[in-house]
LUMLUMVEX-667435 format. One record per residue (C-alpha): z, x, y. Coordinates in steps of 0.2 Angstrom, whole numbers, padded with zeros to 4 digits, always signed. Layout:
<nodes>
ZXY...
</nodes>
This chain:
<nodes>
+0049-0084-0146+0050-0086-0127+0032-0086-0119+0032-0072-0106+0018-0081-0096+0027-0097-0096+0031-0098-0078+0013-0091-0072-0003-0101-0072-0014-0100-0087-0029-0089-0086-0046-0097-0079-0062-0094-0088-0066-0080-0076-0049-0071-0078-0050-0074-0097-0067-0065-0097-0059-0050-0088-0044-0049-0099-0053-0050-0116-0065-0035-0114-0062-0020-0126-0053-0004-0120-0069+0006-0119-0078-0006-0107-0084+0001-0090-0080-0015-0079-0081-0018-0060-0072-0034-0055-0076-0041-0037-0060-0051-0034-0059-0062-0018-0044-0065-0007-0031-0074-0017-0040-0075-0033-0026-0070-0044-0031-0052-0046-0014-0045-0049-0011-0058-0062-0027-0054-0071-0024-0036-0071-0007-0038-0078-0014-0049-0092-0028-0036-0095-0015-0022-0097-0005-0032-0109-0021-0036-0119-0025-0018-0120-0008-0012-0126-0006-0028-0138-0023-0030-0145-0022-0039-0162-0033-0026-0170-0022-0010-0172-0037+0000-0171-0042-0007-0154-0024-0007-0146-0020+0007-0134-0003+0016-0131+0005+0012-0114+0004+0031-0110-0015+0031-0113-0017+0019-0098-0017+0025-0080-0016+0013-0066-0020+0019-0048-0019+0009-0032-0022+0012-0013-0006+0006-0006+0013+0006-0011+0014-0013-0008+0000-0016-0021+0009-0003-0033+0026-0012-0031+0017-0029-0034+0009-0023-0050+0026-0015-0056+0036-0032-0052+0023-0043-0061+0022-0031-0076+0041-0032-0077+0041-0050-0076+0026-0054-0087+0019-0039-0095+0026-0042-0112+0019-0027-0120+0013-0016-0105+0031-0012-0097+0028+0006-0100+0011+0008-0092+0011+0020-0077+0007+0013-0060+0005+0025-0046-0004+0027-0029-0018+0040-0028-0007+0051-0017+0008+0049-0029-0002+0054-0045-0011+0068-0037+0005+0075-0031+0013+0074-0049-0003+0082-0056-0002+0097-0045+0017+0099-0048+0013+0099-0067-0002+0111-0066+0004+0122-0053+0023+0121-0052+0026+0137-0041+0016+0130-0027+0026+0122-0012+0016+0106-0013+0028+0096-0002+0023+0107+0013+0004+0102+0011-0003+0086+0019-0008+0071+0009-0027+0074+0012-0025+0092+0007-0015+0087-0009-0029+0075-0014-0042+0089-0012-0032+0101-0022-0030+0088-0036-0048+0084-0037-0050+0103-0040-0037+0103-0053-0046+0088-0063-0062+0098-0063-0051+0114-0070-0044+0103-0084-0027+0099-0077-0027+0081-0083-0030+0086-0102-0016+0100-0100-0003+0087-0093+0011+0080-0103+0003+0064-0105-0015+0070-0107-0031+0062-0104-0032+0043-0101-0041+0032-0113-0042+0018-0099-0041+0019-0080-0037+0004-0069-0042+0006-0051-0035-0006-0039-0041-0010-0021-0056+0001-0024-0064-0006-0008-0053+0006+0002-0057+0021-0008-0066+0033+0005-0068+0052+0008-0057+0063-0001-0049+0049-0012-0065+0043-0017-0070+0060-0023-0054+0061-0032-0058+0045-0042-0076+0048-0045-0071+0066-0052-0058+0058-0063-0069+0045-0071-0084+0058-0072-0073+0070-0081-0069+0058-0096-0084+0046-0095-0088+0049-0113-0070+0044-0119-0063+0033-0106-0065+0015-0102-0060+0008-0084-0057-0008-0075-0061-0006-0056-0055-0021-0045-0060-0023-0027-0067-0033-0013-0080-0027+0000-0075-0041+0012-0057-0033+0012-0061-0015+0015-0052-0010+0030-0047+0008+0028-0063+0016+0033-0054+0023+0048-0048+0037+0037-0065+0045+0041-0066+0051+0059-0085+0052+0061-0093+0035+0064-0110+0039+0055-0100+0046+0040-0089+0031+0040-0103+0019+0040-0110+0029+0026-0094+0027+0016-0095+0008+0016-0096+0002-0002-0101+0020-0008-0089+0020-0022-0096+0003-0029-0114+0011-0027-0109+0027-0037-0102+0016-0052-0118+0006-0052-0129+0021-0053-0118+0032-0064-0115+0019-0079-0130+0011-0086-0117+0000-0097-0107-0006-0082-0101-0023-0084-0099-0034-0068-0088-0049-0066-0081-0060-0052-0065-0069-0048-0070-0082-0036-0057-0096-0037-0043-0095-0023-0025-0098-0028-0016-0093-0012-0022-0105+0001-0014-0122-0002-0020-0130+0014-0036-0132+0024-0030-0121+0038-0026-0107+0025-0043-0109+0018-0052-0107+0036-0059-0090+0033-0063-0091+0014-0081-0097+0016-0086-0082+0025-0080-0070+0011-0097-0069+0002-0106-0065+0018-0094-0051+0022-0096-0044+0004-0114-0043+0007-0113-0035+0024-0111-0017+0017-0127-0020+0006-0138-0022+0021-0137-0007+0033-0151-0014+0044-0144-0024+0058-0127-0022+0050-0117-0021+0067-0126-0037+0074-0122-0046+0058-0104-0040+0059-0103-0046+0076-0109-0063+0072-0097-0064+0058-0082-0058+0069-0087-0071+0082-0087-0085+0069-0071-0080+0061-0063-0080+0079-0070-0096+0083-0063-0104+0067-0046-0097+0071-0045-0103+0089-0051-0120+0083-0035-0122+0074-0019-0127+0082-0011-0114+0092+0008-0110+0096+0005-0105+0114+0013-0089+0121+0025-0080+0109+0038-0080+0122+0039-0098+0125+0055-0106+0120+0047-0118+0108+0038-0105+0098+0054-0094+0097+0064-0109+0091+0050-0112+0078+0051-0094+0072+0070-0095+0070+0070-0112+0061+0056-0110+0049+0063-0108+0032+0049-0100+0023+0041-0082+0024+0032-0079+0040+0022-0065+0046+0016-0061+0064+0000-0050+0062-0007-0038+0075-0022-0028+0077-0013-0012+0080+0004-0003+0081+0005-0005+0099+0005-0024+0098+0017-0023+0084+0030-0014+0093+0028-0025+0109+0030-0041+0098+0045-0033+0090+0053-0029+0106+0051-0047+0112+0058-0055+0097+0073-0043+0099+0076-0048+0117+0076-0067+0111+0088-0064+0096+0075-0067+0083+0079-0058+0067+0064-0050+0059+0058-0034+0051+0045-0022+0058+0034-0017+0043+0033+0002+0040+0018+0012+0037+0011+0011+0020+0015+0030+0017+0033+0028+0023+0045+0025+0009+0063+0030+0014+0075+0034-0001+0087+0020-0002+0105+0024+0005+0114+0020-0011+0107+0035-0019+0117+0046-0008+0133+0036-0011+0130+0037-0030+0129+0056-0030+0143+0058-0018+0155+0048-0030+0148+0056-0047+0160+0068-0054+0150+0075-0068+0132+0082-0071+0125+0067-0080+0129+0049-0080+0129+0037-0094+0123+0019-0092+0140+0012-0092+0146+0025-0078+0130+0023-0068+0133+0004-0067+0151+0006-0063+0147+0017-0049+0132+0007-0041+0143-0008-0044+0155-0001-0030+0141+0001-0017+0136-0013-0006+0118-0015-0011+0103-0024-0001+0098-0040-0007+0085-0039-0021+0091-0023-0028+0093-0023-0048+0106-0011-0054+0098-0012-0072+0081-0007-0064+0088+0007-0054+0096+0014-0071+0079+0013-0080+0069+0021-0067+0081+0036-0064+0083+0038-0082+0064+0039-0084+0062+0050-0069+0075+0063-0077+0071+0060-0095+0072+0078-0099+0091+0077-0098+0092+0068-0115+0092+0050-0121+0103+0038-0112+0108+0049-0098+0103+0052-0080+0104+0070-0073+0113+0069-0056+0106+0085-0050+0089+0080-0055+0090+0065-0044+0095+0075-0029+0080+0086-0032+0069+0071-0033+0075+0067-0015+0073+0084-0008+0055+0087-0015+0049+0069-0010+0047+0063-0028+0059+0049-0028+0052+0034-0038+0042+0023-0027+0047+0007-0036+0066+0010-0031+0062+0009-0012+0072-0005-0005+0063-0022-0007+0057-0030+0009+0067-0047+0010+0066-0051+0028+0060-0069+0031+0050-0065+0046+0039-0049+0047+0030-0041+0061+0016-0031+0055-0001-0024+0058-0016-0032+0048-0017-0015+0038+0000-0015+0033+0000-0033+0027-0015-0029+0015-0012-0037-0001+0002-0047+0004+0004-0065+0007+0016-0077+0017+0019-0095+0018+0015-0095+0037+0005-0083+0047+0004-0081+0066-0011-0070+0072-0011-0064+0090-0027-0072+0097-0041-0059+0094-0052-0053+0108-0070-0054+0107-0081-0040+0101-0087-0038+0119-0069-0036+0125-0065-0025+0111-0079-0013+0115-0073-0012+0133-0056-0006+0128-0061+0005+0112-0076+0018+0113-0086+0019+0097-0079+0002+0090-0082-0001+0072-0088-0019+0072-0090-0021+0053-0071-0015+0051-0066-0027+0064-0074-0042+0056-0066-0037+0039-0050-0034+0047-0050-0052+0055-0054-0059+0038-0040-0050+0029-0028-0057+0042-0034-0075+0041-0032-0074+0022-0014-0069+0021-0008-0087+0023-0002-0099+0009+0001-0115+0020+0000-0112+0039-0011-0102+0050-0009-0101+0068-0015-0091+0084-0003-0086+0097-0004-0077+0114+0006-0060+0112+0015-0049+0125+0006-0039+0138+0003-0021+0131-0006-0014+0146+0009-0002+0150+0011+0005+0132-0001+0020+0131-0003+0033+0117+0001+0051+0121-0014+0061+0116-0005+0077+0109+0010+0069+0100+0002+0052+0095+0017+0043+0101+0017+0027+0112+0026+0027+0128+0030+0016+0142+0020+0020+0158+0018+0014+0176+0002+0011+0186+0003+0029+0192-0002+0044+0180+0015+0053+0181+0026+0037+0178+0037+0037+0161+0048+0023+0157+0051+0024+0139+0045+0032+0122+0042+0027+0104+0054+0033+0090+0047+0036+0073+0054+0042+0056+0061+0059+0056+0068+0058+0074+0086+0058+0068+0092+0076+0063+0093+0078+0044+0098+0096+0041+0116+0092+0043+0125+0077+0039+0129+0065+0054+0146+0069+0061+0147+0087+0054+0143+0094+0071+0156+0085+0081+0174+0091+0080+0180+0073+0085+0172+0065+0069+0171+0069+0051+0155+0067+0041+0164+0058+0027+0170+0046+0040+0153+0043+0047+0146+0040+0030+0159+0026+0028+0155+0019+0045+0137+0019+0042+0139+0009+0026+0152-0003+0033+0145-0006+0051+0127-0002+0053+0113-0014+0049+0095-0016+0051+0091-0022+0068+0106-0016+0076+0104-0009+0094+0107+0010+0096+0105+0022+0111+0100+0040+0112+0113+0047+0124+0110+0064+0132+0124+0076+0127+0122+0088+0142+0107+0092+0152+0103+0109+0146+0087+0110+0136+0090+0116+0118+0076+0128+0117+0058+0132+0125+0047+0117+0126+0062+0105+0121+0072+0092+0130+0091+0092+0130+0100+0087+0115+0103+0067+0113+0116+0059+0102+0113+0043+0093+0125+0030+0097+0129+0014+0088+0141+0004+0099+0153+0017+0105+0151+0028+0089+0140+0043+0087+0131+0041+0070+0117+0055+0073+0108+0066+0084+0090+0068+0089+0079+0079+0079+0070+0095+0085+0054+0085+0083+0059+0071+0095+0066+0084+0108+0049+0093+0107+0039+0076+0109+0050+0070+0123+0047+0086+0131+0028+0085+0129+0028+0066+0135+0039+0070+0151+0030+0086+0155+0015+0081+0166+0012+0099+0170+0021+0116+0170+0026+0114+0188+0033+0096+0185+0052+0095+0188+0057+0083+0175+0072+0071+0177+0078+0069+0159+0083+0051+0154+0102+0049+0153+0099+0037+0139+0085+0029+0129+0090+0012+0127+0084-0004+0117+0080+0006+0101+0084-0002+0084+0090+0003+0067+0076+0002+0054+0086+0006+0039+0099+0018+0031+0091+0030+0021+0096+0045+0009+0089+0061+0016+0090+0080+0010+0097+0094+0020+0106+0110+0017+0117+0110+0001+0129+0122+0010+0131+0109+0025+0135+0095+0012+0148+0105+0004+0156+0111+0020+0156+0093+0026+0165+0086+0010+0150+0077+0004+0147+0086-0012+0134+0099-0018+0118+0089-0020+0113+0091-0002+0109+0073+0001+0119+0060+0013+0115+0044+0022+0106+0045+0039+0101+0030+0050+0082+0028+0053+0077+0021+0070+0062+0011+0077+0055+0004+0093+0049+0009+0109+0065+0014+0119+0067+0012+0138+0073+0027+0149+0088+0024+0159+0090+0037+0172+0106+0043+0181+0123+0043+0173+0125+0036+0155+0130+0017+0155+0144+0020+0143+0149+0010+0128+0136-0003+0122+0140-0021+0120+0143-0027+0102
</nodes>
């Protein structure tokens, strides 16, 4: 028999101690950066399901695994698929996804997609207290695994505490986290409340369970060089930071300074715009990440790389998971209400898929998501409903395969790269001047997380100037400004800025929606330059800008959404007496990806795209520059 763990490292004594504990153990595992946490969790899940004593073995459906980020969930699912010999059916979800599914099951008549993430979390907490978990299809769990527990604060912490408290007599748990890597405290607005949340969940565990078992994973497997290990010696001091409230800020400032000094003592790559640095990025064969403190820096770095022809991906928000474009193509060509495996694979085989997409995995996931159809079938209409209701399986989002990634530290949490370039961090004193109410402990932990993402190389680099990139208060968008208050030279685009209610092309008599779908598939690629071009100068409605078409080369592939028009109006309208000169074009935008979106079913039928109400639309990214006057015309290829 083939060893399912043959290509993974053997368990260490520390990991073996975690894996071998009985299912009813209440376990807290402190797992340092790069300590093989995911490998250990997968092996523990396998051991729980495949225990040699049938009386001690759990069914996969009795185990619930929850994690903070989609990246962590995807990594766990991938590892289980590769190495989880017996745990393949264990459910792994984000806290938000699980809460949503619980609410839909318990209160199906409510319109949960219209509620915000935090509101749904609070509603799910109340549902747990009223017995919704026991009444659900899968019932109460026997064992709960909580990953990235250090980031549980506020409403999500309440949710997990309520869940564990509800089943404390019948449920074991494995909680994994690292206080040194807790960087999501910003979810709490009030500074004093935020400070009180630090390590609060771990304190609750220790005071609530007299039989709590605490273990540590200390050996690092990620860092292969001295440079990559630069920050590791400070991990234990950061873990202890939360335990000492007195003088915490001063201690955190000292740790931040020491981390910064260690980073700056490493070899640097100079300015990111230097020819040598750019050539290095183009030639490096391994995976590489340029990590930034915030999204403003990430947008500026991405723009600089595009200007110099450096291929890369700008990492999306952790809550942003576009539905892959192949879903719309699959439904458009399906001619029956259900698909067998053979027909599914035949159809998906005719669609140009992104690298790393496994058709068999797509089949298994969609079959499970529409399992009420019957064994061995996928319900085509049910897939369309999953898209429309925001319930499309997380694990089927397109894998991120870019060799070079630009990301904020927060979005790179839990990931690792062969080489990491970190924008040279300012000192705490410099940060305090720029950011009122600075959370110094969070800054120290974020710098530690950034410095521990590297496997081989860790460099610091000087990034582009961001002084002219400012955030608009009411819309939250970044925009390009001048030295004077009223100057506006560009605006950020975000997910949802391309109109979705009708298929691209269906509103233009010169184009057909079907032809536009074909054009998107055949000619539009991530990273391509696109322009928002004003259709005419008349505002569409009150507090809105004029309409803008999205142009790829010389082809219209979409139009700006109402949300974009309203936000552009808000950014441009300095005062009610202000006479706005609308930009003729917003240029230097990029295609992020092609995605499947849901709109009007009637619009899809009228456009010849079938009756499922889904189609392909481009998603755009970047900070575009305003071009005043007449449109420049056809773009360069």
